[in-house]
Backbone as JSON Lines, residues from 0, in Angstrom:
{"i":0,"aa":"R","n":[0.83,-1.21,0.0],"ca":[0.0,0.0,0.0],"c":[0.87,1.26,0.0]}
{"i":1,"aa":"L","n":[1.97,1.21,0.77],"ca":[2.87,2.36,0.8],"c":[3.52,2.59,-0.56]}
{"i":2,"aa":"N","n":[3.91,1.5,-1.22],"ca":[4.51,1.63,-2.55],"c":[3.5,2.21,-3.55]}
{"i":3,"aa":"Q","n":[2.25,1.77,-3.45],"ca":[1.21,2.3,-4.35],"c":[0.99,3.79,-4.1]}
{"i":4,"aa":"L","n":[0.98,4.18,-2.82],"ca":[0.79,5.59,-2.49],"c":[1.95,6.43,-3.02]}
{"i":5,"aa":"T","n":[3.16,5.91,-2.87],"ca":[4.34,6.63,-3.37],"c":[4.29,6.81,-4.88]}
{"i":6,"aa":"K","n":[3.89,5.75,-5.59],"ca":[3.77,5.84,-7.05],"c":[2.7,6.84,-7.46]}
{"i":7,"aa":"Y","n":[1.6,6.86,-6.7],"ca":[0.51,7.8,-6.99],"c":[0.98,9.24,-6.79]}
{"i":8,"aa":"Q","n":[1.73,9.49,-5.71],"ca":[2.24,10.83,-5.45],"c":[3.22,11.25,-6.54]}
{"i":9,"aa":"E","n":[4.07,10.32,-6.95],"ca":[5.04,10.62,-8.02],"c":[4.33,10.91,-9.33]}
{"i":10,"aa":"L","n":[3.25,10.18,-9.6],"ca":[2.48,10.41,-10.82],"c":[1.85,11.8,-10.82]}
{"i":11,"aa":"R","n":[1.3,12.21,-9.69],"ca":[0.69,13.54,-9.58],"c":[1.73,14.62,-9.83]}
{"i":12,"aa":"T","n":[2.91,14.44,-9.25],"ca":[3.97,15.43,-9.43],"c":[4.43,15.49,-10.88]}
{"i":13,"aa":"R","n":[4.55,14.33,-11.52],"ca":[4.99,14.29,-12.91],"c":[3.96,14.94,-13.84]}
{"i":14,"aa":"I","n":[2.68,14.67,-13.6],"ca":[1.63,15.27,-14.43],"c":[1.63,16.78,-14.27]}
{"i":15,"aa":"S","n":[1.75,17.26,-13.05],"ca":[1.74,18.71,-12.82],"c":[2.94,19.37,-13.49]}
{"i":16,"aa":"S","n":[4.09,18.72,-13.42],"ca":[5.3,19.27,-14.05],"c":[5.15,19.31,-15.57]}
{"i":17,"aa":"D","n":[4.59,18.25,-16.14],"ca":[4.41,18.19,-17.59],"c":[3.42,19.26,-18.06]}
{"i":18,"aa":"L","n":[2.34,19.45,-17.31],"ca":[1.37,20.48,-17.67],"c":[2.02,21.86,-17.63]}
{"i":19,"aa":"H","n":[2.78,22.1,-16.58],"ca":[3.43,23.4,-16.42],"c":[4.41,23.67,-17.55]}
{"i":20,"aa":"D","n":[5.24,22.66,-17.87],"ca":[6.29,22.86,-18.87],"c":[5.76,22.89,-20.29]}
{"i":21,"aa":"D","n":[4.84,21.98,-20.61],"ca":[4.37,21.85,-21.99],"c":[3.21,22.8,-22.31]}
{"i":22,"aa":"V","n":[2.1,22.63,-21.6],"ca":[0.92,23.44,-21.89],"c":[1.16,24.89,-21.49]}
{"i":23,"aa":"G","n":[1.83,25.11,-20.37],"ca":[2.1,26.48,-19.93],"c":[2.94,27.23,-20.94]}
{"i":24,"aa":"T","n":[3.97,26.6,-21.44],"ca":[4.84,27.23,-22.44],"c":[4.07,27.55,-23.71]}
{"i":25,"aa":"L","n":[3.21,26.64,-24.14],"ca":[2.41,26.84,-25.35],"c":[1.46,28.03,-25.19]}
{"i":26,"aa":"L","n":[0.76,28.09,-24.06],"ca":[-0.18,29.19,-23.83],"c":[0.55,30.53,-23.75]}
{"i":27,"aa":"S","n":[1.71,30.52,-23.11],"ca":[2.5,31.75,-23.01],"c":[2.94,32.22,-24.39]}
{"i":28,"aa":"S","n":[3.3,31.27,-25.25],"ca":[3.72,31.6,-26.6],"c":[2.56,32.19,-27.42]}
{"i":29,"aa":"V","n":[1.37,31.61,-27.27],"ca":[0.19,32.11,-27.97],"c":[-0.11,33.54,-27.54]}
{"i":30,"aa":"A","n":[-0.04,33.79,-26.23],"ca":[-0.33,35.13,-25.72],"c":[0.66,36.15,-26.26]}
{"i":31,"aa":"M","n":[1.95,35.81,-26.24],"ca":[2.97,36.75,-26.71],"c":[2.87,36.99,-28.22]}
{"i":32,"aa":"Q","n":[2.62,35.92,-28.98],"ca":[2.48,36.08,-30.42],"c":[1.27,36.95,-30.75]}
{"i":33,"aa":"S","n":[0.19,36.8,-30.01],"ca":[-1.0,37.62,-30.23],"c":[-0.72,39.08,-29.98]}
{"i":34,"aa":"E","n":[0.05,39.36,-28.93],"ca":[0.39,40.75,-28.61],"c":[1.28,41.36,-29.69]}
{"i":35,"aa":"V","n":[2.23,40.56,-30.19],"ca":[3.12,41.05,-31.25],"c":[2.33,41.33,-32.53]}
{"i":36,"aa":"L","n":[1.45,40.41,-32.89],"ca":[0.64,40.59,-34.1],"c":[-0.3,41.78,-33.97]}
{"i":37,"aa":"S","n":[-0.77,42.04,-32.76],"ca":[-1.67,43.16,-32.54],"c":[-0.99,44.5,-32.81]}
{"i":38,"aa":"L","n":[0.3,44.57,-32.53],"ca":[1.03,45.83,-32.71],"c":[1.06,46.27,-34.17]}
{"i":39,"aa":"G","n":[1.16,45.31,-35.09],"ca":[1.25,45.68,-36.5],"c":[-0.02,45.45,-37.28]}
{"i":40,"aa":"A","n":[-1.11,45.12,-36.58],"ca":[-2.37,44.8,-37.26],"c":[-3.2,46.06,-37.52]}
{"i":41,"aa":"A","n":[-4.08,45.93,-38.49],"ca":[-5.02,47.01,-38.76],"c":[-5.95,47.18,-37.56]}
{"i":42,"aa":"P","n":[-6.46,48.39,-37.34],"ca":[-7.29,48.65,-36.16],"c":[-8.44,47.66,-35.99]}
{"i":43,"aa":"E","n":[-9.06,47.25,-37.1],"ca":[-10.21,46.34,-36.99],"c":[-9.81,44.93,-36.55]}
{"i":44,"aa":"K","n":[-8.51,44.61,-36.66],"ca":[-8.04,43.27,-36.26],"c":[-7.36,43.27,-34.89]}
{"i":45,"aa":"Q","n":[-6.98,44.46,-34.43],"ca":[-6.29,44.54,-33.15],"c":[-7.13,43.99,-32.01]}
{"i":46,"aa":"E","n":[-8.42,44.27,-32.04],"ca":[-9.31,43.81,-30.98],"c":[-9.32,42.28,-30.89]}
{"i":47,"aa":"R","n":[-9.29,41.61,-32.05],"ca":[-9.3,40.15,-32.07],"c":[-8.02,39.59,-31.46]}
{"i":48,"aa":"F","n":[-6.88,40.19,-31.83],"ca":[-5.61,39.72,-31.28],"c":[-5.53,39.99,-29.78]}
{"i":49,"aa":"D","n":[-6.04,41.15,-29.35],"ca":[-6.03,41.47,-27.93],"c":[-6.91,40.5,-27.15]}
{"i":50,"aa":"K","n":[-8.04,40.12,-27.72],"ca":[-8.94,39.17,-27.05],"c":[-8.29,37.8,-26.96]}
{"i":51,"aa":"L","n":[-7.59,37.4,-28.03],"ca":[-6.9,36.11,-28.02],"c":[-5.81,36.09,-26.95]}
{"i":52,"aa":"S","n":[-5.08,37.19,-26.83],"ca":[-4.05,37.3,-25.81],"c":[-4.65,37.22,-24.41]}
{"i":53,"aa":"H","n":[-5.77,37.93,-24.21],"ca":[-6.44,37.91,-22.9],"c":[-6.92,36.52,-22.55]}
{"i":54,"aa":"L","n":[-7.53,35.82,-23.51],"ca":[-8.04,34.47,-23.26],"c":[-6.89,33.51,-22.97]}
{"i":55,"aa":"S","n":[-5.78,33.68,-23.66],"ca":[-4.61,32.82,-23.44],"c":[-4.08,32.99,-22.03]}
{"i":56,"aa":"R","n":[-3.99,34.24,-21.58],"ca":[-3.46,34.5,-20.24],"c":[-4.45,34.04,-19.16]}
{"i":57,"aa":"E","n":[-5.73,34.16,-19.45],"ca":[-6.74,33.65,-18.51],"c":[-6.64,32.13,-18.4]}
{"i":58,"aa":"A","n":[-6.45,31.47,-19.55],"ca":[-6.27,30.02,-19.55],"c":[-5.01,29.63,-18.79]}
{"i":59,"aa":"M","n":[-3.95,30.44,-18.89],"ca":[-2.72,30.17,-18.14],"c":[-2.98,30.22,-16.65]}
{"i":60,"aa":"G","n":[-3.77,31.2,-16.22],"ca":[-4.09,31.32,-14.8],"c":[-4.86,30.12,-14.29]}
{"i":61,"aa":"R","n":[-5.83,29.67,-15.06],"ca":[-6.61,28.5,-14.65],"c":[-5.76,27.24,-14.67]}
{"i":62,"aa":"M","n":[-4.85,27.16,-15.64],"ca":[-3.98,25.99,-15.69],"c":[-3.04,25.96,-14.49]}
{"i":63,"aa":"R","n":[-2.57,27.13,-14.05],"ca":[-1.7,27.19,-12.87],"c":[-2.44,26.68,-11.64]}
{"i":64,"aa":"D","n":[-3.74,27.01,-11.55],"ca":[-4.54,26.48,-10.44],"c":[-4.61,24.96,-10.49]}
{"i":65,"aa":"T","n":[-4.78,24.42,-11.7],"ca":[-4.86,22.97,-11.87],"c":[-3.53,22.31,-11.55]}
{"i":66,"aa":"V","n":[-2.44,22.89,-12.02],"ca":[-1.1,22.35,-11.75],"c":[-0.85,22.33,-10.25]}
{"i":67,"aa":"W","n":[-1.19,23.42,-9.58],"ca":[-1.01,23.52,-8.13],"c":[-1.84,22.46,-7.4]}
{"i":68,"aa":"A","n":[-3.07,22.24,-7.87],"ca":[-3.96,21.28,-7.22],"c":[-3.46,19.85,-7.37]}
{"i":69,"aa":"I","n":[-2.84,19.55,-8.51],"ca":[-2.39,18.18,-8.78],"c":[-1.09,17.86,-8.05]}
{"i":70,"aa":"D","n":[-0.2,18.82,-7.91],"ca":[1.15,18.59,-7.4],"c":[1.12,18.08,-5.95]}
{"i":71,"aa":"S","n":[1.59,16.86,-5.74],"ca":[1.58,16.26,-4.41],"c":[2.51,16.97,-3.44]}
{"i":72,"aa":"R","n":[3.47,17.72,-3.96],"ca":[4.4,18.45,-3.09],"c":[3.72,19.63,-2.41]}
{"i":73,"aa":"K","n":[2.5,19.96,-2.84],"ca":[1.78,21.1,-2.29],"c":[0.71,20.71,-1.27]}
{"i":74,"aa":"D","n":[0.72,19.45,-0.84],"ca":[-0.3,18.97,0.09],"c":[0.01,19.37,1.53]}
{"i":75,"aa":"N","n":[0.12,20.67,1.76],"ca":[0.36,21.17,3.11],"c":[-0.28,22.55,3.25]}
{"i":76,"aa":"V","n":[-0.5,22.96,4.48],"ca":[-1.19,24.23,4.75],"c":[-0.34,25.41,4.29]}
{"i":77,"aa":"D","n":[0.96,25.3,4.4],"ca":[1.85,26.37,3.97],"c":[1.64,26.71,2.49]}
{"i":78,"aa":"S","n":[1.49,25.68,1.67],"ca":[1.27,25.89,0.24],"c":[-0.08,26.57,-0.02]}
{"i":79,"aa":"L","n":[-1.1,26.17,0.76],"ca":[-2.42,26.81,0.62],"c":[-2.34,28.29,0.96]}
{"i":80,"aa":"V","n":[-1.65,28.61,2.05],"ca":[-1.5,30.01,2.46],"c":[-0.75,30.8,1.39]}
{"i":81,"aa":"D","n":[0.33,30.23,0.87],"ca":[1.11,30.9,-0.18],"c":[0.24,31.19,-1.4]}
{"i":82,"aa":"R","n":[-0.57,30.2,-1.79],"ca":[-1.42,30.37,-2.97],"c":[-2.44,31.47,-2.75]}
{"i":83,"aa":"M","n":[-3.01,31.49,-1.56],"ca":[-3.98,32.54,-1.22],"c":[-3.32,33.91,-1.23]}
{"i":84,"aa":"Q","n":[-2.12,34.01,-0.68],"ca":[-1.4,35.29,-0.66],"c":[-1.06,35.76,-2.06]}
{"i":85,"aa":"D","n":[-0.67,34.83,-2.92],"ca":[-0.37,35.19,-4.31],"c":[-1.6,35.78,-5.0]}
{"i":86,"aa":"Y","n":[-2.76,35.14,-4.79],"ca":[-3.97,35.64,-5.43],"c":[-4.37,37.0,-4.87]}
{"i":87,"aa":"L","n":[-4.24,37.16,-3.56],"ca":[-4.57,38.45,-2.95],"c":[-3.66,39.55,-3.48]}
{"i":88,"aa":"S","n":[-2.39,39.22,-3.67],"ca":[-1.44,40.2,-4.21],"c":[-1.84,40.64,-5.6]}
{"i":89,"aa":"D","n":[-2.3,39.7,-6.42],"ca":[-2.7,40.01,-7.8],"c":[-3.97,40.85,-7.84]}
{"i":90,"aa":"I","n":[-4.98,40.43,-7.08],"ca":[-6.3,41.06,-7.21],"c":[-6.39,42.38,-6.46]}
{"i":91,"aa":"S","n":[-5.58,42.54,-5.42],"ca":[-5.69,43.75,-4.6],"c":[-4.86,44.91,-5.13]}
{"i":92,"aa":"E","n":[-4.03,44.65,-6.11],"ca":[-3.2,45.72,-6.66],"c":[-4.08,46.79,-7.32]}
{"i":93,"aa":"G","n":[-4.08,47.96,-6.74],"ca":[-4.9,49.05,-7.25],"c":[-6.37,48.89,-6.94]}
{"i":94,"aa":"G","n":[-6.72,47.9,-6.09],"ca":[-8.12,47.65,-5.76],"c":[-8.65,48.6,-4.69]}
{"i":95,"aa":"K","n":[-9.95,48.53,-4.46],"ca":[-10.6,49.45,-3.53],"c":[-10.63,48.92,-2.1]}
{"i":96,"aa":"L","n":[-10.31,47.64,-1.91],"ca":[-10.41,47.04,-0.59],"c":[-9.04,46.88,0.06]}
{"i":97,"aa":"K","n":[-8.94,47.25,1.33],"ca":[-7.73,46.99,2.11],"c":[-7.87,45.6,2.72]}
{"i":98,"aa":"V","n":[-6.93,44.73,2.43],"ca":[-7.05,43.32,2.82],"c":[-6.18,43.0,4.03]}
{"i":99,"aa":"N","n":[-6.77,42.28,4.98],"ca":[-6.02,41.75,6.11],"c":[-6.21,40.23,6.14]}
{"i":100,"aa":"F","n":[-5.12,39.5,6.0],"ca":[-5.17,38.05,5.95],"c":[-4.47,37.5,7.19]}
{"i":101,"aa":"D","n":[-5.25,36.9,8.1],"ca":[-4.72,36.36,9.34],"c":[-4.7,34.83,9.27]}
{"i":102,"aa":"H","n":[-3.5,34.26,9.26],"ca":[-3.37,32.8,9.27],"c":[-2.49,32.36,10.44]}
{"i":103,"aa":"S","n":[-2.42,33.21,11.46],"ca":[-1.52,32.97,12.59],"c":[-1.92,31.74,13.41]}
{"i":104,"aa":"Q","n":[-3.2,31.32,13.31],"ca":[-3.65,30.16,14.06],"c":[-3.62,28.88,13.22]}
{"i":105,"aa":"S","n":[-2.88,28.9,12.14],"ca":[-2.75,27.73,11.28],"c":[-1.36,27.12,11.43]}
{"i":106,"aa":"K","n":[-1.31,25.82,11.56],"ca":[-0.04,25.11,11.62],"c":[0.39,24.83,10.18]}
{"i":107,"aa":"L","n":[1.34,25.63,9.69],"ca":[1.7,25.61,8.28],"c":[2.32,24.3,7.83]}
{"i":108,"aa":"T","n":[2.95,23.59,8.74],"ca":[3.61,22.34,8.35],"c":[2.64,21.16,8.26]}
{"i":109,"aa":"S","n":[1.4,21.36,8.66],"ca":[0.42,20.27,8.64],"c":[0.11,19.86,7.21]}
{"i":110,"aa":"S","n":[-0.11,18.57,7.02],"ca":[-0.53,18.09,5.7],"c":[-2.03,18.35,5.52]}
{"i":111,"aa":"I","n":[-2.45,18.4,4.29],"ca":[-3.85,18.64,3.97],"c":[-4.2,17.85,2.72]}
{"i":112,"aa":"A","n":[-5.36,17.22,2.73],"ca":[-5.78,16.39,1.6],"c":[-5.92,17.26,0.35]}
{"i":113,"aa":"P","n":[-5.51,16.74,-0.82],"ca":[-5.55,17.55,-2.04],"c":[-6.93,18.07,-2.41]}
{"i":114,"aa":"D","n":[-7.99,17.25,-2.16],"ca":[-9.33,17.73,-2.52],"c":[-9.78,18.86,-1.61]}
{"i":115,"aa":"I","n":[-9.41,18.78,-0.32],"ca":[-9.75,19.86,0.6],"c":[-8.96,21.12,0.25]}
{"i":116,"aa":"R","n":[-7.69,20.95,-0.02],"ca":[-6.83,22.09,-0.4],"c":[-7.38,22.8,-1.64]}
{"i":117,"aa":"Q","n":[-7.74,22.04,-2.66],"ca":[-8.21,22.63,-3.9],"c":[-9.54,23.34,-3.72]}
{"i":118,"aa":"N","n":[-10.5,22.65,-3.09],"ca":[-11.84,23.23,-2.96],"c":[-11.86,24.41,-2.0]}
{"i":119,"aa":"A","n":[-11.06,24.34,-0.92],"ca":[-10.98,25.47,-0.01],"c":[-10.41,26.69,-0.73]}
{"i":120,"aa":"Y","n":[-9.41,26.47,-1.56],"ca":[-8.81,27.58,-2.31],"c":[-9.81,28.17,-3.31]}
{"i":121,"aa":"L","n":[-10.55,27.31,-4.01],"ca":[-11.49,27.81,-5.01],"c":[-12.65,28.57,-4.36]}
{"i":122,"aa":"I","n":[-13.08,28.13,-3.17],"ca":[-14.11,28.87,-2.43],"c":[-13.56,30.22,-2.01]}
{"i":123,"aa":"F","n":[-12.34,30.23,-1.51],"ca":[-11.67,31.48,-1.14],"c":[-11.57,32.41,-2.35]}
{"i":124,"aa":"K","n":[-11.13,31.88,-3.46],"ca":[-10.93,32.69,-4.66],"c":[-12.24,33.3,-5.15]}
{"i":125,"aa":"E","n":[-13.3,32.5,-5.18],"ca":[-14.61,33.0,-5.62],"c":[-15.13,34.09,-4.69]}
{"i":126,"aa":"T","n":[-14.97,33.87,-3.37],"ca":[-15.46,34.84,-2.4],"c":[-14.71,36.16,-2.49]}
{"i":127,"aa":"V","n":[-13.39,36.09,-2.59],"ca":[-12.57,37.3,-2.69],"c":[-12.87,38.05,-3.99]}
{"i":128,"aa":"T","n":[-13.01,37.31,-5.09],"ca":[-13.34,37.93,-6.37],"c":[-14.66,38.68,-6.29]}
{"i":129,"aa":"N","n":[-15.67,38.05,-5.68],"ca":[-16.97,38.7,-5.52],"c":[-16.87,39.96,-4.67]}
{"i":130,"aa":"A","n":[-16.05,39.9,-3.62],"ca":[-15.89,41.07,-2.75],"c":[-15.32,42.25,-3.53]}
{"i":131,"aa":"F","n":[-14.3,41.99,-4.34],"ca":[-13.69,43.08,-5.11],"c":[-14.63,43.58,-6.22]}
{"i":132,"aa":"K","n":[-15.52,42.72,-6.68],"ca":[-16.44,43.13,-7.74],"c":[-17.64,43.9,-7.19]}
{"i":133,"aa":"Y","n":[-18.2,43.41,-6.06],"ca":[-19.52,43.88,-5.64],"c":[-19.53,44.67,-4.33]}
{"i":134,"aa":"S","n":[-18.53,44.53,-3.49],"ca":[-18.59,45.18,-2.18],"c":[-18.53,46.69,-2.29]}
{"i":135,"aa":"N","n":[-19.33,47.37,-1.45],"ca":[-19.25,48.82,-1.38],"c":[-18.49,49.26,-0.12]}
{"i":136,"aa":"G","n":[-17.8,48.29,0.5],"ca":[-16.99,48.61,1.66],"c":[-15.56,48.94,1.27]}
{"i":137,"aa":"D","n":[-14.7,49.07,2.29],"ca":[-13.3,49.39,2.0],"c":[-12.32,48.45,2.71]}
{"i":138,"aa":"K","n":[-12.86,47.44,3.42],"ca":[-11.99,46.49,4.12],"c":[-12.44,45.06,3.86]}
{"i":139,"aa":"L","n":[-11.46,44.17,3.78],"ca":[-11.73,42.75,3.61],"c":[-10.89,41.98,4.63]}
{"i":140,"aa":"E","n":[-11.57,41.28,5.54],"ca":[-10.9,40.52,6.58],"c":[-10.97,39.03,6.24]}
{"i":141,"aa":"I","n":[-9.81,38.38,6.22],"ca":[-9.73,36.96,5.9],"c":[-9.01,36.24,7.04]}
{"i":142,"aa":"T","n":[-9.62,35.17,7.54],"ca":[-9.02,34.4,8.61],"c":[-9.0,32.92,8.22]}
{"i":143,"aa":"L","n":[-7.85,32.31,8.33],"ca":[-7.7,30.87,8.07],"c":[-7.16,30.21,9.33]}
{"i":144,"aa":"I","n":[-7.92,29.24,9.85],"ca":[-7.5,28.47,11.02],"c":[-7.46,27.01,10.62]}
{"i":145,"aa":"S","n":[-6.3,26.42,10.72],"ca":[-6.13,25.01,10.35],"c":[-5.33,24.31,11.44]}
{"i":146,"aa":"Q","n":[-6.01,23.39,12.13],"ca":[-5.38,22.61,13.18],"c":[-5.83,21.16,13.05]}
{"i":147,"aa":"G","n":[-4.9,20.27,12.77],"ca":[-5.26,18.86,12.61],"c":[-6.22,18.68,11.44]}
{"i":148,"aa":"N","n":[-7.34,18.02,11.7],"ca":[-8.34,17.78,10.66],"c":[-9.38,18.89,10.57]}
{"i":149,"aa":"N","n":[-9.24,19.92,11.38],"ca":[-10.19,21.03,11.4],"c":[-9.66,22.23,10.61]}
{"i":150,"aa":"L","n":[-10.52,22.77,9.77],"ca":[-10.15,23.96,8.99],"c":[-11.33,24.92,8.95]}
{"i":151,"aa":"T","n":[-11.05,26.17,9.22],"ca":[-12.08,27.21,9.13],"c":[-11.54,28.37,8.31]}
{"i":152,"aa":"L","n":[-12.31,28.78,7.34],"ca":[-11.96,29.92,6.5],"c":[-13.09,30.93,6.59]}
{"i":153,"aa":"E","n":[-12.76,32.15,6.99],"ca":[-13.76,33.21,7.07],"c":[-13.33,34.39,6.22]}
{"i":154,"aa":"V","n":[-14.22,34.83,5.34],"ca":[-13.96,36.0,4.5],"c":[-15.1,36.99,4.73]}
{"i":155,"aa":"K","n":[-14.76,38.21,5.12],"ca":[-15.79,39.18,5.49],"c":[-15.39,40.58,5.06]}
{"i":156,"aa":"D","n":[-16.35,41.31,4.45],"ca":[-16.11,42.72,4.14],"c":[-16.98,43.59,5.04]}
{"i":157,"aa":"N","n":[-16.78,44.89,4.99],"ca":[-17.53,45.81,5.85],"c":[-18.53,46.64,5.06]}
{"i":158,"aa":"G","n":[-18.96,46.12,3.92],"ca":[-19.93,46.85,3.11],"c":[-21.35,46.67,3.59]}
{"i":159,"aa":"L","n":[-22.25,47.49,3.07],"ca":[-23.67,47.37,3.36],"c":[-24.29,46.49,2.29]}
{"i":160,"aa":"V","n":[-25.06,45.49,2.71],"ca":[-25.62,44.51,1.77],"c":[-27.13,44.47,1.87]}
{"i":161,"aa":"D","n":[-27.78,44.53,0.73],"ca":[-29.22,44.29,0.65],"c":[-29.4,42.85,0.17]}
{"i":162,"aa":"A","n":[-29.88,41.98,1.06],"ca":[-29.98,40.55,0.73],"c":[-30.85,40.29,-0.48]}
{"i":163,"aa":"T","n":[-31.78,41.19,-0.79],"ca":[-32.66,40.99,-1.94],"c":[-31.9,41.17,-3.25]}
{"i":164,"aa":"D","n":[-30.74,41.82,-3.17],"ca":[-29.94,42.03,-4.39],"c":[-29.01,40.86,-4.69]}
{"i":165,"aa":"I","n":[-28.89,39.91,-3.74],"ca":[-27.99,38.79,-3.92],"c":[-28.62,37.75,-4.81]}
{"i":166,"aa":"K","n":[-27.94,37.45,-5.9],"ca":[-28.4,36.41,-6.82],"c":[-27.47,35.22,-6.66]}
{"i":167,"aa":"T","n":[-28.02,34.13,-6.13],"ca":[-27.21,32.95,-5.81],"c":[-26.44,32.44,-7.02]}
{"i":168,"aa":"S","n":[-27.12,32.31,-8.16],"ca":[-26.44,31.76,-9.33],"c":[-25.42,32.75,-9.88]}
{"i":169,"aa":"G","n":[-25.75,34.04,-9.85],"ca":[-24.85,35.03,-10.41],"c":[-23.55,35.15,-9.64]}
{"i":170,"aa":"M","n":[-23.59,34.96,-8.32],"ca":[-22.38,35.13,-7.52],"c":[-21.69,33.8,-7.26]}
{"i":171,"aa":"G","n":[-22.21,32.74,-7.77],"ca":[-21.56,31.45,-7.63],"c":[-21.69,30.85,-6.24]}
{"i":172,"aa":"L","n":[-22.66,31.33,-5.45],"ca":[-22.8,30.83,-4.08],"c":[-23.24,29.36,-4.05]}
{"i":173,"aa":"A","n":[-24.11,29.0,-4.98],"ca":[-24.56,27.6,-5.03],"c":[-23.38,26.68,-5.33]}
{"i":174,"aa":"N","n":[-22.51,27.13,-6.21],"ca":[-21.34,26.33,-6.57],"c":[-20.38,26.19,-5.39]}
{"i":175,"aa":"M","n":[-20.24,27.25,-4.6],"ca":[-19.38,27.19,-3.43],"c":[-19.94,26.23,-2.38]}
{"i":176,"aa":"K","n":[-21.25,26.25,-2.2],"ca":[-21.87,25.32,-1.25],"c":[-21.67,23.88,-1.71]}
{"i":177,"aa":"M","n":[-21.74,23.66,-3.0],"ca":[-21.52,22.32,-3.55],"c":[-20.09,21.87,-3.26]}
{"i":178,"aa":"R","n":[-19.13,22.78,-3.42],"ca":[-17.74,22.43,-3.15],"c":[-17.53,22.1,-1.68]}
{"i":179,"aa":"A","n":[-18.16,22.88,-0.8],"ca":[-18.03,22.63,0.63],"c":[-18.6,21.26,1.0]}
{"i":180,"aa":"K","n":[-19.75,20.93,0.45],"ca":[-20.38,19.64,0.71],"c":[-19.52,18.5,0.19]}
{"i":181,"aa":"R","n":[-18.87,18.72,-0.94],"ca":[-18.05,17.69,-1.57],"c":[-16.9,17.27,-0.66]}
{"i":182,"aa":"I","n":[-16.4,18.18,0.16],"ca":[-15.27,17.86,1.04],"c":[-15.71,17.7,2.5]}
{"i":183,"aa":"G","n":[-17.01,17.48,2.69],"ca":[-17.53,17.21,4.02],"c":[-17.58,18.42,4.93]}
{"i":184,"aa":"G","n":[-17.68,19.6,4.34],"ca":[-17.73,20.83,5.12],"c":[-19.07,21.53,5.03]}
{"i":185,"aa":"T","n":[-19.18,22.64,5.71],"ca":[-20.37,23.48,5.65],"c":[-19.97,24.88,5.23]}
{"i":186,"aa":"L","n":[-20.9,25.57,4.57],"ca":[-20.65,26.94,4.13],"c":[-21.8,27.8,4.62]}
{"i":187,"aa":"D","n":[-21.49,28.74,5.5],"ca":[-22.49,29.66,6.03],"c":[-22.28,31.04,5.43]}
{"i":188,"aa":"I","n":[-23.38,31.66,5.01],"ca":[-23.33,32.97,4.37],"c":[-24.27,33.91,5.12]}
{"i":189,"aa":"S","n":[-23.77,35.1,5.46],"ca":[-24.61,36.08,6.15],"c":[-24.4,37.46,5.56]}
{"i":190,"aa":"Y","n":[-25.43,38.32,5.73],"ca":[-25.4,39.66,5.15],"c":[-25.69,40.75,6.18]}
{"i":191,"aa":"T","n":[-25.83,40.37,7.45],"ca":[-26.29,41.31,8.46],"c":[-25.23,42.36,8.83]}
{"i":192,"aa":"D","n":[-23.99,41.99,8.83],"ca":[-22.91,42.91,9.18],"c":[-21.82,42.81,8.12]}
{"i":193,"aa":"G","n":[-22.12,43.32,6.95],"ca":[-21.24,43.11,5.82],"c":[-21.55,41.76,5.19]}
{"i":194,"aa":"F","n":[-20.82,41.4,4.17],"ca":[-21.0,40.11,3.5],"c":[-19.96,39.14,4.05]}
{"i":195,"aa":"K","n":[-20.42,38.04,4.63],"ca":[-19.49,37.1,5.29],"c":[-19.74,35.68,4.82]}
{"i":196,"aa":"V","n":[-18.65,34.99,4.5],"ca":[-18.69,33.58,4.12],"c":[-17.78,32.81,5.07]}
{"i":197,"aa":"V","n":[-18.31,31.73,5.65],"ca":[-17.52,30.91,6.57],"c":[-17.55,29.46,6.11]}
{"i":198,"aa":"L","n":[-16.39,28.92,5.79],"ca":[-16.25,27.51,5.45],"c":[-15.7,26.79,6.66]}
{"i":199,"aa":"A","n":[-16.37,25.72,7.08],"ca":[-15.91,24.94,8.23],"c":[-15.82,23.46,7.84]}
{"i":200,"aa":"I","n":[-14.68,22.87,8.13],"ca":[-14.44,21.44,7.84],"c":[-13.97,20.76,9.11]}
{"i":201,"aa":"G","n":[-14.63,19.65,9.45],"ca":[-14.23,18.88,10.61],"c":[-14.74,19.41,11.93]}
{"i":202,"aa":"K","n":[-15.65,20.39,11.87],"ca":[-16.18,20.97,13.1],"c":[-17.4,20.19,13.58]}
């Protein structure tokens, strides 16, 4: 059983490396070629090349998420925190929300199952993206607590929310609840004091 587990971990690492090196390089090349062609293109064609470049870079971002999720070397809380910090750095640049990310109560060296790591990150990413898109506040508080088999993620802004304006399908809330259920967790959403999402696993 140990040998099988080792082979499985090695396979995950090899697949993630191959995706990063092969597909990542190809997408990067498409994006750069599109940008170069846009520079010398007629005005009516520039928009098409710019769109192709944008789609290529968006695909690169999603592929990086997949590569990170597959890589067995990332099955720890430290890697999850790093990934969250990277995304916050990207989305908060020039943004309207001041972000505070508290992970001081998380044991970074702890291992974490790949499905929990991936789904917790995607719930975090969706919630943060929605906050930057829709919040009328100016602060975003994020807390991650991970101890043993228990994990709690709380994302909260200080904006004023009218619950009647919340569209479950439009904001992806139903999809987040599905992800939480998939990993044996619960997802609580409240609007009374800002918009708050709490993911709890093992509680």
